[in-house]
C-alpha positions as CSV (number, residue, x, y, z in Angstrom):
1,X,0.0,0.0,0.0
2,X,2.9,2.4,0.9
3,X,4.7,1.6,-2.4
4,X,1.5,2.4,-4.4
5,X,1.1,5.8,-2.6
6,X,4.8,6.6,-3.3
7,X,4.3,5.8,-7.1
8,X,1.1,7.9,-7.2
9,X,2.9,10.9,-5.5
10,X,5.9,10.7,-7.8
11,X,3.6,10.6,-10.9
12,X,1.7,13.7,-9.7
13,X,5.0,15.6,-9.1
14,X,6.3,14.7,-12.6
15,X,3.1,15.8,-14.3
16,X,3.1,19.0,-12.3
17,X,6.7,19.8,-13.3
18,X,5.9,19.0,-16.9
19,X,3.0,21.4,-17.0
20,X,5.1,24.1,-15.5
21,X,7.9,23.7,-18.0
22,X,5.5,23.6,-21.0
23,X,3.9,26.8,-19.7
24,X,7.2,28.7,-19.9
25,X,8.4,27.2,-23.2
26,X,8.0,29.0,-26.5
27,X,8.0,26.9,-29.6
28,X,9.7,28.5,-32.7
29,X,8.9,27.4,-36.2
30,X,10.6,28.4,-39.5
31,X,7.3,29.8,-40.9
32,X,7.1,32.3,-38.0
33,X,10.5,33.9,-38.9
34,X,10.3,37.5,-40.2
35,X,12.8,39.7,-42.0
36,X,13.9,42.4,-39.6
37,X,15.5,45.6,-41.1
38,X,16.8,48.7,-39.4
39,X,19.6,51.2,-39.1
40,X,21.9,51.8,-36.1
41,X,22.8,55.5,-35.3
42,X,24.7,57.5,-32.7
43,X,22.4,58.8,-30.0
44,X,24.1,62.2,-29.9
45,X,25.3,62.9,-33.5
46,X,22.5,60.9,-35.2
47,X,25.1,59.6,-37.6
48,X,25.1,56.0,-38.8
49,X,27.4,53.5,-37.0
50,X,29.1,51.1,-39.4
51,X,29.9,47.4,-38.7
52,X,27.8,47.0,-35.5
53,X,27.3,43.4,-34.4
54,X,23.6,42.4,-34.5
55,X,23.2,39.2,-32.4
56,X,20.3,36.8,-31.8
57,X,21.4,35.0,-28.6
58,X,18.7,32.3,-28.9
59,X,20.1,30.9,-32.1
60,X,23.7,32.0,-31.4
61,X,23.9,33.8,-34.7
62,X,23.6,37.3,-36.2
63,X,24.8,39.8,-38.7
64,X,26.6,43.1,-39.0
65,X,25.6,46.6,-40.2
66,X,27.0,47.9,-43.5
67,X,28.8,51.2,-44.0
68,X,25.5,53.1,-43.8
69,X,24.6,51.4,-40.4
70,X,21.8,49.3,-42.0
71,X,21.1,45.7,-41.3
72,X,18.8,42.8,-42.2
73,X,18.3,39.6,-40.2
74,X,15.8,36.7,-40.0
75,X,14.3,36.3,-36.5
76,X,11.2,35.2,-34.7
77,X,8.9,38.0,-33.5
78,X,9.5,36.8,-29.9
79,X,13.3,37.1,-30.1
80,X,15.4,39.9,-28.7
81,X,18.4,41.3,-30.7
82,X,21.6,42.5,-29.0
83,X,23.6,45.3,-30.6
84,X,27.3,45.5,-29.9
85,X,29.9,48.0,-31.1
86,X,33.3,49.3,-29.9
87,X,33.0,52.6,-27.9
88,X,29.3,52.1,-27.5
89,X,27.1,50.6,-24.8
90,X,25.4,47.2,-25.6
91,X,21.7,47.5,-26.3
92,X,18.9,44.8,-26.3
93,X,15.9,45.5,-28.5
94,X,12.8,43.2,-28.9
95,X,12.2,42.1,-32.5
96,X,8.5,43.0,-32.4
97,X,9.4,46.7,-31.6
98,X,11.5,46.8,-34.7
99,X,9.2,44.8,-37.0
100,X,6.0,46.6,-36.1
101,X,7.3,50.0,-36.9
102,X,5.1,51.8,-39.4
103,X,7.4,54.8,-40.1
104,X,9.7,53.0,-42.5
105,X,13.2,52.0,-41.5
106,X,13.5,51.6,-37.7
107,X,16.4,53.5,-36.2
108,X,18.3,51.9,-33.3
109,X,20.3,54.4,-31.2
110,X,23.4,53.5,-29.3
111,X,25.0,55.5,-26.5
112,X,28.7,56.3,-26.8
113,X,31.0,55.3,-24.0
114,X,33.3,58.1,-22.8
115,X,36.3,57.0,-20.7
116,X,38.7,59.6,-19.3
117,X,42.3,58.3,-19.1
118,X,44.6,59.6,-16.5
119,X,47.6,61.6,-17.5
120,X,50.8,59.7,-18.0
121,X,54.3,61.2,-17.7
122,X,57.2,59.6,-19.4
123,X,60.7,60.3,-18.3
124,X,64.0,59.0,-19.7
125,X,66.3,57.1,-17.4
126,X,69.5,58.4,-18.9
127,X,71.0,61.9,-18.6
128,X,69.7,64.6,-20.9
129,X,72.3,65.6,-23.5
130,X,72.1,68.8,-25.6
131,X,74.1,67.9,-28.7
132,X,73.9,71.5,-30.2
133,X,74.9,73.3,-27.0
134,X,71.6,75.3,-27.2
135,X,69.7,75.8,-23.9
136,X,66.5,73.8,-23.8
137,X,63.4,76.0,-23.2
138,X,60.8,75.2,-20.6
139,X,57.5,73.5,-21.7
140,X,54.4,75.7,-21.7
141,X,51.1,74.3,-20.7
142,X,49.0,77.1,-22.3
143,X,47.4,75.9,-25.6
144,X,49.2,77.3,-28.7
145,X,46.1,79.3,-29.9
146,X,45.9,81.1,-26.6
147,X,49.5,82.1,-26.2
148,X,50.4,85.8,-26.3
149,X,52.2,87.1,-29.3
150,X,54.4,89.4,-27.1
151,X,55.1,87.9,-23.7
152,X,55.2,84.4,-22.2
153,X,53.6,85.8,-19.0
154,X,52.1,89.0,-17.7
155,X,54.7,91.8,-18.4
156,X,56.2,93.7,-15.5
157,X,55.8,97.5,-15.3
158,X,59.4,98.0,-16.4
159,X,58.6,96.5,-19.8
160,X,56.8,99.7,-20.7
161,X,60.3,101.3,-21.0
162,X,62.1,98.3,-22.5
163,X,59.4,97.3,-25.0
164,X,56.8,100.1,-25.1
165,X,55.0,98.9,-28.3
166,X,54.8,95.3,-27.2
167,X,53.6,96.4,-23.7
168,X,50.8,98.6,-25.2
169,X,49.8,95.9,-27.7
170,X,49.6,93.3,-24.9
171,X,47.0,95.4,-23.0
172,X,45.2,97.1,-25.9
173,X,45.1,94.5,-28.7
174,X,41.6,92.9,-29.2
175,X,43.2,89.5,-29.9
176,X,45.3,89.6,-26.7
177,X,42.2,90.5,-24.6
178,X,40.2,87.6,-26.1
179,X,43.1,85.2,-25.4
180,X,43.3,86.3,-21.7
181,X,39.5,86.0,-21.4
182,X,39.6,82.5,-22.6
183,X,42.5,81.5,-20.3
184,X,40.6,83.0,-17.3
185,X,37.7,80.8,-18.2
186,X,39.9,77.7,-18.1
187,X,40.4,77.0,-14.4
188,X,43.3,74.6,-14.7
189,X,45.4,72.7,-17.1
190,X,43.5,69.5,-16.2
191,X,40.2,71.1,-17.0
192,X,41.5,72.1,-20.4
193,X,42.7,68.6,-21.1
194,X,39.3,67.1,-20.2
195,X,37.4,69.7,-22.3
196,X,39.7,69.3,-25.3
197,X,38.6,65.7,-25.8
198,X,35.3,67.0,-27.3
199,X,36.2,70.7,-27.9
200,X,39.2,71.5,-30.1
201,X,40.2,73.1,-33.4
202,X,39.3,70.1,-35.5
203,X,35.8,70.0,-34.0
204,X,35.3,73.8,-34.6
205,X,36.5,73.5,-38.2
206,X,34.2,70.6,-38.9
207,X,31.1,72.4,-37.6
208,X,31.9,75.9,-38.9
209,X,33.5,75.0,-42.2
210,X,36.0,77.9,-41.7
211,X,39.5,77.7,-43.1
212,X,42.8,79.6,-42.6
213,X,42.7,83.0,-40.9
214,X,38.9,82.9,-40.6
215,X,39.1,79.6,-38.6
216,X,41.8,81.1,-36.3
217,X,39.7,84.2,-35.7
218,X,36.6,82.2,-35.0
219,X,38.6,79.8,-32.7
220,X,39.7,82.8,-30.6
221,X,36.1,84.0,-30.4
222,X,34.8,80.5,-29.3
223,X,37.6,80.2,-26.7
224,X,36.6,83.6,-25.2
225,X,32.9,83.1,-25.0
226,X,32.1,79.4,-25.2
227,X,31.3,79.1,-21.4
228,X,31.3,75.3,-21.6
229,X,31.7,73.1,-18.5
230,X,34.7,70.8,-18.4
231,X,32.4,67.7,-18.6
232,X,30.5,69.0,-21.6
233,X,29.1,66.4,-24.0
234,X,29.6,66.3,-27.8
235,X,26.0,67.5,-28.2
236,X,26.5,70.5,-25.9
237,X,29.8,71.5,-27.7
238,X,28.2,71.3,-31.1
239,X,25.1,73.3,-30.0
240,X,27.3,76.0,-28.4
241,X,29.6,76.3,-31.4
242,X,26.6,76.8,-33.7
243,X,25.2,79.5,-31.4
244,X,28.6,81.3,-31.3
245,X,28.8,81.0,-35.1
246,X,25.6,82.9,-35.5
247,X,26.8,85.6,-33.1
248,X,30.2,85.8,-34.8
249,X,28.8,86.2,-38.3
250,X,26.4,88.8,-37.1
251,X,29.3,90.7,-35.4
252,X,31.4,90.5,-38.5
253,X,28.6,91.9,-40.7
254,X,28.3,94.9,-38.5
255,X,32.0,95.8,-38.4
256,X,32.9,98.7,-40.7
257,X,35.3,97.9,-43.6
258,X,38.6,99.7,-43.3
259,X,39.0,103.0,-45.1
260,X,41.2,103.0,-48.2
């Protein structure tokens, strides 16, 4: 009698476990597969991201976006796709949210990963030898575009006698004033290094399209009035440069041409 009860109990447990497993299982059939298409773009710049891995972990397969960030993959509507790319955070997107889009090609946005590397100083182990016999100058931490054309540091009052023209130009020149205003906005060399990761001459040239002297002049204007925090994002930098570009062009249009 006891053996019969044990067998009955074991049968009930097996049936119960079987029903629970079947309740959580999802059957996948080839005829249910759909063609999923989309485009992967940068969350900040809205530009296409090339060669992103598009993975379906259920089948351990996937594809890769082309040069325009577009992809096409066969998947079940219940699947979830994983998007992986260097310098971007991984993202999981359900297939049904991509396949059911009615506005044409679905755009998948990836967030960039920004990692600040600590400064590294490299020093030689051997003695420094000056083969030419010329004294070696001290390094200057001030960015090249913000250095004075006349003095390496604030001139002393006696310089008004030794170099009167340079002394007056240092304090009265418009470019010199803008350079000093930009330097006062940069609290430390470390702050400048952090900001320069997203804000530099190449970025300003790409956004403004200026070349040569026009680029140098606009660069000084941006440095003097950008007001960007040291942890500014790429989007904040681009937005501020475009605002300054409108102000700069308006200012230049109001300036009187030199008399001949």
